[in-house]
C-alpha positions in Angstrom: -8.8 -3.6 -12.5 -7.2 -0.7 -13.9 -10.1 1.8 -13.8 -11.1 0.7 -10.1 -7.1 1.4 -9.2 -7.8 5.1 -11.2 -11.4 5.9 -9.3 -10.5 7.0 -6.2 -7.2 9.3 -7.0 -9.6 11.8 -9.2 -10.4 12.8 -5.8 -7.2 13.2 -4.5 -6.7 16.8 -5.5 -10.0 18.1 -3.6 -8.1 16.8 -0.3 -4.5 18.3 -1.6 -3.2 15.6 -2.6 -1.5 14.1 -5.3 -0.5 10.9 -7.1 2.7 11.3 -8.9 2.9 8.5 -11.5 1.8 4.6 -11.9 5.0 2.9 -13.6 4.5 -0.5 -14.5 7.5 -3.2 -14.0 8.3 -6.2 -12.6 8.8 -6.5 -8.9 11.9 -7.3 -7.1 12.5 -8.7 -3.7 15.5 -9.4 -1.0 15.7 -11.8 1.2 15.1 -11.3 5.0 16.1 -14.2 7.6 16.6 -16.7 4.6 13.5 -16.8 3.4 13.7 -17.0 -0.4 13.0 -14.1 -2.7 9.2 -14.9 -4.8 8.6 -13.3 -8.2 4.6 -13.6 -7.9 3.9 -10.4 -7.2 3.5 -7.7 -10.1 5.3 -4.5 -8.7 3.3 -1.8 -7.5 5.0 1.3 -9.2 3.0 3.3 -7.6 4.2 6.8 -6.2 1.7 9.3 -3.8 2.0 12.3 -1.9 1.3 16.0 -0.6 3.1 18.6 0.4 0.1 19.8 2.5 0.6 17.7 5.8 1.1 18.6 9.6 2.5 17.5 12.3 0.7 15.2 14.6 -1.7 14.5 11.5 -2.6 10.9 10.0 -2.6 9.6 6.7 -3.5 5.4 5.0 -0.8 5.4 2.4 -1.4 2.4 0.0 1.6 0.0 0.7 0.3 -2.3 -1.8 -2.5 -3.9 -4.3 -0.9 -8.3 -4.4 -1.5 -8.8 -8.0 -0.5 -12.6 -8.9 1.2 -12.9 -12.1 2.3 -16.1 -11.5 1.0 -19.1 -12.5 -0.2 -20.8 -9.2 -2.6 -19.5 -6.2 -0.8 -18.2 -3.0 -1.7 -16.8 0.3 -0.4 -13.4 2.1 0.5 -13.8 5.4 2.2 -10.9 6.3 3.0 -7.1 4.9 5.7 -4.6 6.3 6.9 -1.4 5.2 10.5 -1.4 5.0 13.0 1.8 5.7 10.9 4.4 7.3 12.2 7.8 7.2 12.2 10.1 10.3 9.6 11.7 11.4 6.5 9.0 10.5 5.9 6.4 12.5 3.3 3.4 11.4 0.1 3.0 13.9 -0.8 -0.3 12.2 -1.4 -2.3 8.9 -4.7 -3.2 7.5 -6.8 -4.2 4.3 -9.2 -2.9 2.2 -11.6 -4.3 -0.6 -11.8 -2.4 -3.5 -15.5 -2.5 -3.6 -16.1 -1.1 0.3 -13.8 2.2 -0.9 -15.2 2.5 -4.3 -12.1 1.8 -5.8 -8.5 2.3 -5.0 -7.0 5.0 -2.8 -3.4 5.6 -2.7 -3.8 8.3 -0.1 -6.0 9.4 2.5 -5.7 11.4 5.1 -6.7 9.9 8.8 -9.8 11.5 9.4 -12.5 11.0 7.0 -13.0 13.7 4.2 -15.5 14.3 1.8 -15.1 12.1 -1.1 -13.0 9.5 0.7 -13.7 6.3 2.1 -14.0 6.7 6.6 -10.5 3.6 6.9 -11.4 3.6 10.1 -15.0 2.2 10.3 -14.2 -0.1 6.8 -13.8 -4.1 7.6 -9.8 -5.3 7.7 -9.4 -7.6 5.4 -5.7 -8.6 7.1 -7.1 -10.2 9.7 -7.0 -13.5 8.1 -4.0 -14.6 5.3 -5.5 -13.1 1.2 -5.5 -15.8 -1.3 -4.7 -14.3 -4.2 -5.8 -16.4 -7.4 -3.4 -17.3 -10.3 -2.9 -14.6 -13.1 -5.3 -12.0 -11.4 -5.3 -8.9 -9.7 -6.2 -8.7 -6.1 -9.3 -6.7 -5.0 -7.9 -6.3 -1.8 -5.0 -3.5 -1.0 -2.9 -2.7 1.9 -2.5 0.6 3.4 -0.1 1.7 7.1 -1.7 4.5 9.2 1.1 6.6 9.3 1.8 9.1 11.7 4.1 12.6 11.0 5.6 12.9 14.4 8.4 15.5 12.6 8.9 16.9 9.2 9.8 13.5 7.2 13.2 13.1 5.7 13.0 11.5 2.4 10.6 8.9 0.8 9.0 5.8 1.8 9.6 3.4 -0.6 9.5 -0.4 -0.5 7.1 -3.2 1.6 8.0 -6.8 1.9 4.7 -9.1 1.7 5.0 -12.5 2.7 3.0 -15.3 1.0 3.0 -18.8 0.6 2.9 -20.4 -2.4 3.4 -24.6 -3.2 3.5 -24.9 0.6 6.9 -22.6 0.4 7.3 -19.3 2.4 8.6 -16.5 0.0 9.1 -12.8 0.5 9.0 -10.3 -2.1 9.6 -6.6 -1.8 7.6 -4.1 -3.8 8.1 -0.6 -4.6 4.9 2.0 -4.0 6.3 5.1 -3.0 4.9 7.6 -0.9 6.0 11.2 0.1 4.4 13.6 2.8 5.8 16.9 3.2 4.9 19.6 6.1 3.2 22.4 5.1 5.0 25.1 6.2 
């Protein structure tokens, strides 16, 4: 699965996008509305961005690749970006298969570009809960479609995953950072 995740990052440079780093760390979370903190998902540790964005432009940004490191299956029921910096507006969320995108895509412009998938025409796997088997990498990754409304002030760095495991609801925050800077 690591190869599939890196496969699409090769095309980022041609689009003026940068994959900054891939880190390795165990996920940590924070509870919301009294829901227990989960530990079944492995930390993403992805950081991507571009310094060549324009006001009004849209991007698809990866917000999580739900790898289940626990010994029991889980069902993802919701994904939410946390702490959006001023200047970025979330237009929607979607989940895509690595098979449909020819690998993991950390960041892509909202308009279809040569060498990148046309996300607006791909099947959205977020329309139904996603089951992730124990000790397995998901073949689905989550993305947010965001629009630049003003020069963004900061890095977006946290995504909350809501999931059910053993008939209990959990929330876990993963860190998949991206930064969009407006070209001057």
